[in-house]
N, C-alpha and C positions, 0 to 999 in steps of 0.2 A: 921223537915228536913231529908231526906230518906240517911241512912247510908252503904246500899247495895253497894257491887263492881260495879263497871262499866264494866259488858262484851264485851263492846264492844271492849273495846281496846286490848282482852283476842287475837286474830287472829293475830295483830301483833305484839304483844309480842312470839307467835309460831312462826314466821315468820323469825322472826328477831333471833330467837335459829337455823331455819332449813336453811336458807341463807348457813351459813357454810357448812352445810353436803351437800348442792346441791354443790356448789363449787368441795370438795370432792368427791362428785358423778360424778360432772364433769372430774375430774380428773382422776377419774378410769375407767370412758366411754372413756377420751381420750386414757388411757394407754391401751384399750383392743381394740380400734380401731389401734392404732399404732402396738400391739400386730400381729395384727390380720392381716397389712399389711407387717407387717415384717418377719412373716411367710410366706408370695408370695413370699419376698424376700429373702429369703433365700432356699426355694425351688428350684430357679434358680440359684442357685448355685450348688443343686446336681450332675448336669453334668458335672459340673467344673473340678474335680478333673481329671475324664476319660479323657476327653477335653485335658487339658494342659496337661496327661502324653504321652497321643497320640502325639501328638507336638513335646517333648521334643524326642520323639522318631526320628522326622522328624530331626531334629534341629542337635540330634547325629550321624546320618547316612547322611547329609548334609556334615560332619564335617567342620560345621562353625565355625565362631569366637563367642565365646557364649557372651563373653563382649557386642559385637557390637549387636548382638541380642537384650541382656540385655538391653540394653540405647535405641532402639528400641519402645522394650514395657513395659521396666520399669514402667513407670505415670501406666497405664491401669495395672499392676498388684499390685500396690502399694493401688490400688483404691480396685479391690477387697479384699488384706490382711487387708487391713482396716475396712471394711464391717465387712470378716470375725471373725477377733478379740473383735470387740464390741459385736458379738450377741456371742463370746462362752464367754462373759462376764457375768454383770450385767447391762443391758443397762439402761438409766435412758430415759422416754419419749422424750426430745430433739436428743438424741443420735438416738433413734429408728425413726424420722420423719428425721434426715438425710440421717439414712439409706434407708427408704423408699425410698428418694428423689431419692440416688444414684442408688437404687435398680430395682426401677417402670422406670425409665428414663435412666441410665450411665450403666447400667453392660450391658446388651444386644451391646450396643457400644463398650464397653471394650473389651467386651469379643471377636465380630470381630472384634478388631481393632489387637485383640492380634494373633486371630488366620490367621488375609489376611499377617502381618507378617512375619510368621513362616510359609505360605504357601510360600512366595515369595524366603523366604532362598531354600526351599527344590526346587521350580520350577528350579531356577536358579541352584545348584546343579545337576539335573537331564539333564538339557539343556548340561551343560558343560561336564559330564558323554554322553551324547546320541545323541547331537545335529548332525543336519547335515547331517543326516541319511535320510530322507527326499525328500531333493534337489538331491543328488546325486544319487537317488536309481529313480529318474525323471528319469532324464540324460539316466543311464544305461539301463535303460528298452527299449530306441527307441536306443543301440547301439547294431548291430549284435554282439551274441557270449556272450554276459553280460546278457542277458534280463529277465535271472532265477536271476541273481545277484543282480539287480535293484529292481527286483520284492519282494526279500527275504529285502534289505533294507526298501521298503518300510512297509512291513510287522512289520518289526520292530521299524519302526519310529510310525505307528497308536499306538504300541504298550506305546512306550515310552511314548507318548502324555497323554496318561492316565492316568500314573503316578501320572497328574496335578489335578488329581478329589481329590478336598478333602471328598467327601462322602466316598468316600473305608479307609478300615481303615490303618492308617498309617504304623503296621506294615505288612501287605500284602503288600502294596509300598515300605514299605526297599524292602522285600522277590521281589517282582519282579522288582526290579531295579537292584539287584545284579543277577538276573538270565540275566538280560539283557544285562548288562554289559560283561557277561563270551561271550552271544551270539554274540555280539556288535565284541570282539578280534573275533571270530571267523571267520567272516563275513571280519574283517580288513584281516585276512590271507588270504582268498579266494579274496578277491581284490588283493593284491600282488602277487598271484599266478596268475592274468589272466596280469600281469604289471598295475595297477593303485597305484604305489607310491604315499605317500602323495603329492607333488605336482600338479601330472597328476588329482586326487579326489580334490585338491584346485580350479585347472584350470575349470574343469567340473561344478562346485559348482559356480563357480566366473561366468562364461560365462551364466551360466543358470540363474541368478539374475539379471543381469546388463552388459550393453557393456563393454567390459576389449580392453584395448591396444594390439597392435599389438605386441609389444614388450614385452608383456607375454605367448606368444606364442614361448614357447623355441624348440629345436629339439629334445629333449625326450618329450615333447609332443605331437608336430607333428608329430613323427613317429607311435607314440602306435595309433593317430586317423586313422593314416593312414592304419594303421594294421586291424584295424579293421573296415576297409571300412565307417567310418565314418565322411567323408570331405563334404557329403551332409548337414548333420546336421547342418553345420557349415558358416555361413554368414557375408562379409566384410562389412561395409560403414564407407565412412570416412566422418569426421563434422568441419566444418571449426572452427577457433579458435575465439573464446569469449573475 
């Protein structure tokens, strides 16, 4: 009887010993992959502070209701804050996987949602402060004696429109908005100097946009139109009741 050890079992014994180590190696490899992806996710956050700071500048300049703004973008901010807190600690592999899922798929969407919401607040504030210039300017450029004033209104309106360009630095847009508000005030003084009081301006803007009732044509408005030889610019049409 041969008492020599059966070496055919040795590779199996070695494999049994190695299997737990393979699992650990797989875990390390998974961690390495997760860390690599998380690094890419973290790099996407690099531009967030500057972007959010700029957007905060717009919210402040718009004198907006901060609570209303926060309620609109709160969920998106929460996602970004949650990811940042995990990255700042000692995340597990599962946490890193979750971050990668958010970072690679959700982060661009959440940032776009925040930016879109705040840009909307800024756009409304700019329009409230400077809107209506283009419509009034278009009408005045066709009325004798106030053509230059109408042209200046159109130029101001074109500059005001550029305030909505999100590619421009927020601080520059706020500075430009403030300058335009001052210029708009000066133009309003010029309007008053030629007799274009708010009711007349409102009528001219309205009639340029849509038909108005003849009853809206007050003696003050009619007198101004006559004084500026602008009656020929206006027509009257009758519509039956519907």
